C-alpha positions in Angstrom: 0.2 -0.1 0.0 1.3 3.6 -0.9 2.5 5.4 2.1 0.8 9.2 1.6 3.1 11.8 2.8 2.6 15.1 3.7 5.9 17.6 3.7 6.3 20.5 6.4 9.2 23.0 6.1 9.4 26.7 5.7 12.7 26.5 3.4 11.3 26.0 0.0 14.8 24.5 -1.1 14.4 21.6 1.8 11.2 20.8 0.7 12.3 20.6 -3.4 15.0 18.4 -2.3 12.9 15.9 -0.2 10.4 15.8 -3.1 13.3 15.0 -5.7 14.7 12.4 -2.8 11.5 10.8 -1.8 9.2 11.3 -4.9 10.8 8.7 -6.9 9.8 5.6 -4.2 6.8 4.0 -5.6 6.0 3.3 -1.8 6.0 6.7 -1.0 3.4 9.5 -2.5 3.9 13.2 -1.7 0.4 14.1 -1.4 1.0 17.9 -0.6 3.7 20.5 1.1 3.2 23.3 3.9 5.1 26.0 4.4 4.2 26.7 8.1 2.6 24.8 10.8 -0.2 26.9 10.9 -1.3 25.1 7.6 -0.8 21.6 9.1 -4.6 21.3 10.3 -6.3 22.5 6.9 -3.8 20.0 4.7 -4.0 16.9 7.0 -7.7 17.3 6.6 -8.0 17.9 3.3 -5.2 15.6 2.0 -5.5 12.5 4.6 -1.4 11.4 4.9 -0.3 8.7 6.5 2.6 10.4 7.8 3.9 13.9 8.1 7.4 15.0 7.9 7.5 18.1 10.1 10.4 21.1 10.4 10.5 22.0 14.0 11.4 25.7 13.5 9.0 27.6 11.5 8.2 31.2 11.3 4.3 31.4 12.8 3.8 27.9 14.6 6.5 25.4 14.9 7.0 22.3 14.6 6.4 21.4 18.3 3.2 23.2 18.5 1.8 21.8 15.2 2.3 18.3 16.2 1.2 19.1 19.5 -2.3 20.3 18.0 -2.2 17.2 15.5 -1.3 14.4 17.7 -4.3 15.6 19.6 -6.8 14.8 17.0 -8.5 11.4 16.5 -7.0 9.4 13.7 -4.1 11.7 13.2 -1.4 10.6 11.2 2.1 9.9 12.6 4.4 12.8 12.9 8.6 12.3 11.8 10.1 15.7 12.9 13.1 17.5 11.1 16.0 18.3 12.9 19.6 19.4 12.2 20.5 18.3 15.8 21.0 14.9 17.4 19.3 15.9 20.7 17.9 19.0 20.6 15.6 20.0 23.4 12.5 21.0 21.2 13.2 17.3 19.6 12.6 15.9 22.9 9.6 18.0 23.1 8.2 16.9 19.9 8.4 13.3 20.9 6.8 14.0 23.9 3.9 15.4 22.2 3.6 12.4 20.4 5.8 12.9 17.4 6.9 9.1 16.4 10.8 10.2 15.9 13.1 12.1 14.1 15.3 12.3 11.0 18.2 14.8 10.5 18.5 16.6 7.5 21.3 15.7 6.2 20.2 12.0 6.5 20.6 9.9 3.3 17.4 9.7 0.9 17.0 5.6 1.6 17.4 6.1 5.1 14.6 8.7 5.4 12.1 5.8 3.1 12.9 3.3 5.5 12.1 6.0 8.5 8.9 6.5 6.8 7.8 3.3 6.2 8.8 2.1 9.9 6.4 4.7 11.4 3.7 4.3 8.8 3.7 0.8 10.2 3.7 1.9 14.0 7.3 1.4 14.6 9.2 4.4 16.1 11.8 5.8 14.2 14.9 5.6 17.2 17.2 2.7 17.4 18.2 1.2 20.9 21.5 3.7 20.6 19.9 7.0 19.8 17.0 5.8 22.4 19.8 5.7 24.9 21.9 8.8 23.6 18.2 11.0 24.3 17.5 9.6 27.2 20.5 11.2 28.8 19.8 14.5 27.4 16.5 14.2 29.1 18.4 13.8 32.4 20.3 17.0 31.9 17.6 18.9 30.7 14.8 18.0 33.4 14.1 19.1 36.9 14.6 15.7 37.9 12.6 15.4 41.1 9.4 17.1 40.3 9.1 15.0 36.9 10.7 11.7 38.4 7.6 12.0 41.2 5.0 12.7 38.4 6.2 9.9 36.0 6.4 7.4 39.1 2.5 8.5 40.2 1.3 7.7 36.3 3.5 4.3 36.4 2.0 3.3 39.8 -0.9 2.1 38.6 0.8 -0.9 36.3 0.9 -4.5 36.9 4.4 -6.0 37.7 4.2 -7.4 34.0 3.1 -4.0 32.4 5.9 -2.5 34.2 8.4 -5.1 33.2 7.5 -4.5 29.6 7.4 -0.5 29.8 10.7 -0.5 31.2 12.3 -3.0 28.5 10.4 -0.3 25.7 12.2 2.1 27.8 15.7 0.4 27.4 14.8 0.3 23.6 14.3 -3.3 23.0 12.2 -4.3 19.8 8.8 -6.3 20.5 10.8 -9.8 19.4 13.2 -8.9 22.2 11.3 -8.3 24.8 9.4 -11.5 23.7 12.6 -13.4 24.2 13.5 -11.9 27.4 10.3 -11.7 29.3 9.4 -15.5 27.5 6.2 -14.3 25.7 5.0 -14.2 22.1 5.4 -11.4 19.8 1.5 -10.9 19.8 1.4 -10.8 23.5 4.2 -8.1 23.6 2.0 -6.1 21.1 -1.1 -6.3 23.2 0.8 -5.1 26.5 2.7 -2.2 24.7 -1.0 -1.4 23.1 -2.5 -1.8 26.9 0.3 0.3 28.2 -0.5 3.6 25.7 -4.0 3.3 26.5 -3.7 3.0 30.7 -0.6 6.0 30.2 -2.9 7.9 27.6 0.2 8.0 25.3 0.4 7.9 21.4 3.7 5.7 21.0 6.3 3.9 22.6 8.9 6.7 22.4 6.3 8.3 25.0 6.6 5.2 26.9 10.7 5.1 26.9 10.3 8.8 28.2 8.3 8.1 31.1 10.2 5.0 32.3 13.1 7.5 32.1 11.8 10.3 33.6 10.3 7.7 36.7 13.9 6.5 37.3 13.3 3.1 36.4 16.0 2.7 34.3 18.4 3.5 37.0 17.5 0.2 38.9 19.5 -2.9 39.0 16.5 -5.1 40.1 16.6 -7.7 37.9 14.8 -6.0 34.9 15.1 -6.6 31.2 18.4 -4.6 30.2 19.7 -4.4 26.4 22.3 -6.6 24.9 25.1 -3.9 25.5 24.6 -3.9 29.1 24.2 -0.1 29.0 
């Protein structure tokens, strides 16, 4: 099935470059372009994209605000944010707002296509290595105690197995890796992840990872799942 893609960036050269890079892939259909975040609601309503590739910094309405508004709507498309930084604070805010991941503007075309395909399939565009780097940046940016207390309260209602799955997601593990470590089937892991999203009021597993990190669960050496690198 063709993935319908909307490009939103205030730089016409960036939009032209993305169109040139991505337009030739048979799996993608670029259904429209926007030059600012305030255009996103109308474009999404009219064009019904599956994925929005969204710049963060735009003059009237930035990509963060546009993402928050968009992801609050029912049946919202997935959002990938565009940035020039690996761990920019605004990228982290966008991920908290419900973006499914981010790509750098100098990312090779094949990797951008792969990112769009993954997000359209429901997977975040964050490798375990990138997830760990972002988690470290979150710690440096946040006021640890208030954020930790709030996150811990949100996670307090989870059952033990739900908490184990949440921690594994926080460590950047894939569904297959979680299934192997927790002796579940992959469909069961998917069910747990869906249950966590509904129970915590979140949009995607990136937000689960951020919440688990905020609560300090990744700091504990208590037998909960770890990734293979031991990090």
